N, C-alpha and C positions, 0 to 999 in steps of 0.2 A: 947549764948555761955558764958563760964566763962571768966574772964579777962585774964587769962594766955593763953587761947585758942585764944582770940582775938589778943593778942600780937604775937603768933605763926603765925596766919593767915597773919597779916600785914608784918611780916618778910619774909614769903614765897612769898608774892606778891611784895615785894620791890626789888629795883635794886641791893642791896648788895648781896642777895642770888643768883639772876640770874647771877651776875658778877662772883661770886665765882665758880659757876658751869661751866660757860663759860671758865674761866681761867684754871680750872682743866682739862676740856676736851681738850682745845687747847694744853696745856702742855703735856698731855699724847700722843696725836697724833703726836706732833712735836718731842717727845722723841723717837718715833718709837715703843713703847710698844704695841700699838694697831695695828701695822702693821707687825711686824717681827715674830709673831706667825704663826702657820700653817694657810695658807690662804684657805678660802672656794673657790671652783671653781666658776667662773663667767660665765654668759650666753653670751659670745661673744669674744671679743678680749682679748688677754693676756694684761691686762691693766697696766702693769708696765712701768714706764719711765726708762731711762738709769741708774739712780742712786737712792738710797733710799732717798737722800736729795731732789731731784726733785720730787719724788713721794709724799713725805710729804708736800712740798711746794704747789704742784698742788692740793692735796687733801684739804689742809687748805684753799687755794684760792677759790676752788669750794664751800666749806662749808660756807665761809664768804659771798660769793655771794648769796648762797641759803638763808642764814640768812637775808640778806638785802631784798630779795624778800618776805620772811616771814613777816618782819616788814612792808613792803609796803602793803602787802595783808591785814594785820590787821589795818593798818593806814587808808587806803582809802576805804576798803570794810567792816570794822568792824566785821570781822568774829568771833573773840573771845569775843567781847563785853566788853573788858577791855583794859586798857593801860599798864597792867603789862607786863614785858619782861621775865617772867618766862619761856616761851616756848623756848627762845633762849638758856638759860642755860641748860634746859632739853635736847634740841637737841644736844648740844655740849657734854654733859655727855653720852647720849645714843649712839651717834656715836662713841665716843672714847671707849665705853665699848663693842663694837662689834669687836672682834679681826679679822683682815684681811679685813673687809669691806671697811675701809678707806685707805687701802694700795694699791688699784688699782685705781688710780686717773682717768684713762680713762674710767672706767666702772661705778660703782655705783655713785660716787660723781657727775659726769657729767650728768648721767641720772636724778638725783635728781634736778639738776639745770635746765635742759631742761623741766622737768615736771612742775616745779614751774613757769617758764616763760610761758609755755602753759596755766597754770591755770590763771595767771594774764590776759593774752589775752582773755581767755574765759569769765572772769568776765566783761570785757569791751564790750562784745557782748549782754549783757542783754537787751532784748526787742528792739534792734536796727533794724531799717527797712532794712538797707543794711549792714549786718555784713560779707558779703562774703569774703572780703579781709582779715579780721582778722581770719576767719575760715580757709581760704587757708593757712595763715601763720602758724597756729597751726599744721595743718596736714603736711605741708611741713617740719616743724621743726622735728616732730616726725618721719616722713618717712626718712629724711636725717640721723637721728640717727639709724634707722633700717637698713640702708645700711651698717653700720659698726657693729651693735650689734642688734641681732634680738629681744631683750627684749623690745626695743622701740615700735616695731610693736604690742606688746601685749596691749599697751595703746590706740591704735587707736580706737577700738570699744568703749572704755570708754569715750573718748572725743566726739565721735559721740552721745552717750547718753547724754553727757553734753550739747550738742546743744539743745536737747529737754528740759533739765532743765533750760537752759538760755532763753527758749522761742524764739529761733531763728532757729528752725529746719524747713526749707522750702526746696522746690525742688532746689532752687539756692544754698542754703547752702550745700546740699548734693553733688551737682555738684562741688562746691568749695572744699569740703573735698576730693572728688575723684581725682580732678586734683592735689590737694596738695600732695596726697599720691603717685601719678604717676610721678610727676615732678622730684624729686631727682634721682630715678633709671633710668628714661628716659635720663636725662642729662649724668649720668655715663655710660649708655649704648652707648649714642652717641659718647662719647670719648673713647669707647672700654675699659673702666676700669672694666666693669662687663659684663657677658654674661648669657645666659640661664642656663648654668651649675652652676652658683653661686647662683641661686635661689633654695634653698633646704629647707626642713622642719626643724625646730629647734629640737635640741636634749634636750627634757625635762627630767629633773632628778627628777622623782617622789620620794616622801618620803618613802624610804624603809630602811630596816636594813643596807644594804650596804652603802646607802647614809649617814645614821646617823653616821656610823663609820668614815666617813671623817671629822667629826666635833670634836673639842675639847669640854670638858665640859663647858668651858666659852662661846664658840660660841653657843652651844645648849641653854644654859640658856638665853643668850642675845636675841637670835632669837625667841625662843618660848615665852619669856616674852613680847617682843615687839609686836608680832603678837596678843597675848591674850589681852594685854592692848589696842591695837589699835581697835580691834573688839568690846570689851566691852564698852570702852569709846565712840566710835562712835555711837553705837546703843543707848546708854543712851542719848547722846547729841541730836541725831536725834529725839528721842521721845519727848524730852523736847522742841524742836524747833517748834513743830506742831502748837502751838498757836500763833506764830508770823506772821508778815506781809509777803506777797508773795515774795518780793525781798529778805528778810532775809532767808526765807525757800529755795529759789532758790540758793542763794550763799552758804548756809551751806549744801544744798543738793548735789551740785557738789563736794564740799569739802569732804563730807562723802563718796560719791561714789568713789572718787579717793583713799581715805584711805582704804576702804573695798576692792577695786579692787587690790590695791598693796598688802594688806595682803593676799588675795586669791592667787595671783600670787606667793607670797613667799611660801605658803603652797603647791601649786601644783608643783612648780619648786623648791622644797626645796634644792636640791643639788646645785643650783645656787643662794642661798639666799643672798650672798654678793652683787649681782647686785642690788637687791631691797632694801637692808637694809638702805642705806643712805637716800633714799626717804621715806621709811616707818618710820624711826626714826624722821624725820622732821615732817611728818604728825601726828605721834603719840604724839609728844611733844605739838603740837598745840591742838590736841583733849584733851590731859590731862589738859592743861591750861583752855580750855573751860569747861571741867568737874569741875575743881576747882572753876571757876567763877560761874557756875550754883549751885554748892553745897556749896557755901562759908558760908552759914548760917547753914549748916547741917554737920559740921565737915569735909568739903572737904579737909582740910589740911592733914588729915590722908592718903588720897590717894597719895598726892604729896610726903609725907615722905616715904611711902612704896615704891613708884616708885624709889625714889632716893636711898634708901637702897638696892633695888634689883640690880641696876646697879653699885653701888659702890662695892657690893659683888663680881661682876664679876672680878674686878681688883685683888682680892685675889686668883682668880683661873687661871689667865693668867700665 
């Protein structure tokens, strides 16, 4: 690379750039600009708190907790193979640039936090001889969420596949997963909080012309761009990881599976995209940072600049 390109690369990898993106994203969410526009329908509860201030505070708190988990994942499991904090800044920017998605704190932001917690637990099960308690905890967590919002249930098959990727898929682990899925609804049923009539099939909002008309131009741009970047970056990163050791492939494998699974759910249930977008933006930010790390000697900085410009342009459409 030329000297000027090397300077650009170092700036994008540095803490200053990540901090600027982070502060911009938090400021936009706190101001309400990313929340007060037309809200995309969500797949479950009406996730608003009693006041916009509480909504913004809860959304920011959930996002900060998710960021902490992202940092822990990279720190202890070395998923991104870099110490750069670029993914934190990208996540803040992308989350703020999705109008409506961060405005329902009880839906998307909490789903993102729960999925990240489950992912951390799954990483700790790698090649463990007795991982049943941890697997039980993962499936109990997601099943408890599914009792309030059915989108959590859509991730249960993905985490079961993740057990295979973590090399802990045994008869005992399958039993632990099954018991974990049944425990929360069984407890709620025992307290007469739910009944058979509450167990209904979800209302999936397929991507149709009618669904598209519910979105603003800014929402469509942010959602479609995030899905496209997530899929392309994940596929490229996965191919480049084939030559690494078994543990690295396993860790990046479940990470890639979660990213592609979330992108697929966003496409299939496009009308409820706001539910999945906070999680998808977090995963996409990490995949984009990994792409930048892999292509750092091949002008990978161009991808980061293009991604940043795409999501900055959304703010001019809100």
